[in-house]
C-alpha positions in Angstrom: 112.6 -31.4 -24.1 111.0 -31.2 -26.7 106.8 -30.2 -27.1 104.9 -30.9 -30.1 101.7 -28.2 -30.0 99.6 -28.3 -33.5 98.7 -24.9 -35.3 94.7 -24.4 -36.3 93.4 -23.3 -39.3 92.8 -20.7 -37.2 96.8 -19.9 -36.7 95.7 -21.2 -32.8 98.0 -23.4 -30.4 97.8 -24.9 -27.7 100.2 -23.4 -24.5 101.6 -27.7 -23.2 100.6 -27.7 -19.4 104.1 -28.3 -19.1 105.3 -25.0 -20.7 102.3 -22.5 -18.6 103.6 -24.4 -15.5 107.3 -23.9 -16.5 106.1 -20.0 -16.7 103.2 -19.9 -13.7 101.5 -19.2 -16.8 97.6 -19.0 -15.8 94.7 -18.4 -17.9 94.3 -15.2 -20.0 98.3 -13.7 -19.4 100.4 -12.9 -21.9 103.6 -14.3 -24.2 106.1 -13.4 -25.7 107.6 -14.3 -29.0 111.0 -13.6 -29.9 112.5 -14.1 -32.7 115.8 -14.4 -33.1 116.6 -16.2 -36.5 115.4 -19.7 -37.3 114.1 -20.1 -33.3 111.4 -18.7 -31.4 112.0 -18.2 -27.3 108.1 -18.0 -25.8 108.4 -15.8 -23.2 105.5 -14.9 -19.7 104.5 -11.1 -20.8 104.9 -10.3 -17.0 104.4 -6.5 -16.2 101.5 -3.6 -17.0 101.4 -0.6 -18.4 101.1 -0.2 -14.6 104.5 -1.4 -14.0 106.8 1.0 -17.0 105.8 3.9 -15.3 108.9 6.3 -15.2 109.8 4.7 -18.4 108.6 8.3 -19.6 109.0 11.6 -17.9 106.7 13.0 -17.0 106.0 14.7 -13.1 102.2 12.4 -13.0 102.2 9.7 -10.7 101.0 6.1 -12.3 96.8 5.1 -11.8 95.8 2.4 -10.8 94.0 -0.6 -12.3 90.7 1.0 -11.4 91.2 4.4 -11.6 92.4 3.6 -15.5 89.0 1.4 -15.7 86.9 4.4 -14.5 88.6 7.0 -17.4 88.7 4.6 -20.2 85.1 3.7 -19.0 84.5 7.6 -19.0 85.9 8.0 -22.1 83.9 5.0 -24.1 80.6 6.5 -22.8 81.4 10.1 -24.3 82.2 8.8 -27.4 79.2 6.8 -27.9 76.9 9.8 -27.1 79.2 11.6 -29.4 78.0 9.0 -32.2 74.4 8.2 -30.7 
C-alpha cells in the first residue's frame, strides 16, 4: 500500500488516517523515523522514560509521572527565582 502526504514549507506533514489507525496513534503521540539506506520506516514511539527505568544501574525506584512533574515544576520555580 502506498499513501501520499505533502510536506509543507515548514517541513511539516500530516500522518494519514490509515497510518494512524494501523499504528494505533492518537493526538500528541510520538512517532519514530527509522532510516535504512533510502527507505524510511515510521513506527509508533511506544514507551516512556519511566518504562526505561532499570536500563542504567541504580538502586532508586522509578518515580510516577505526578512526582516527576512536581520535581520539574519545583526546579523550574527555583531557576525562575534565581534569575529574577
